[in-house]
C-alpha positions in Angstrom: 0.6 -14.9 -9.5 -2.7 -15.2 -8.6 -4.3 -17.8 -11.1 -6.0 -14.9 -12.3 -4.5 -15.5 -15.7 -7.3 -17.9 -16.7 -10.2 -15.6 -15.7 -12.1 -13.6 -19.2 -10.8 -10.8 -20.6 -12.7 -8.3 -17.9 -13.3 -10.5 -15.4 -9.2 -11.0 -15.4 -8.6 -6.5 -15.3 -11.3 -5.8 -12.6 -9.0 -8.6 -10.4 -6.1 -6.8 -11.1 -7.4 -3.4 -10.2 -9.0 -4.8 -7.2 -5.0 -6.7 -6.1 -3.8 -2.8 -7.5 -6.2 -0.9 -4.9 -6.2 -3.2 -2.2 -2.0 -3.3 -2.2 -2.2 0.9 -2.3 -4.8 1.0 0.4 -2.0 -1.2 2.7 0.9 0.6 1.7 -1.2 4.1 2.4 -2.3 2.4 6.2 1.1 0.9 6.6 3.1 3.9 6.2 0.9 6.3 7.5 1.1 4.3 11.1 4.9 4.1 10.3 5.0 7.5 9.8 3.6 8.0 12.8 5.1 5.7 15.4 8.3 7.4 14.2 8.1 10.4 12.8 8.8 12.6 16.2 11.9 10.6 17.1 12.8 11.4 13.2 12.4 14.8 13.6 14.3 15.2 17.0 17.5 13.2 15.7 17.7 15.3 12.5 17.3 18.7 14.8 13.8 19.6 13.9 11.0 21.1 15.9 
């Protein structure tokens, strides 16, 4: 994966948690931007307000 297998137990856990948190933040921001950009168009297509 990222070569974290060589780290000690606590360090490996900390790095893994950090990677997951960063991934979650990137997805949150990315989906938010996608929703903001495409939301009105999709609402019009499905007959929303």
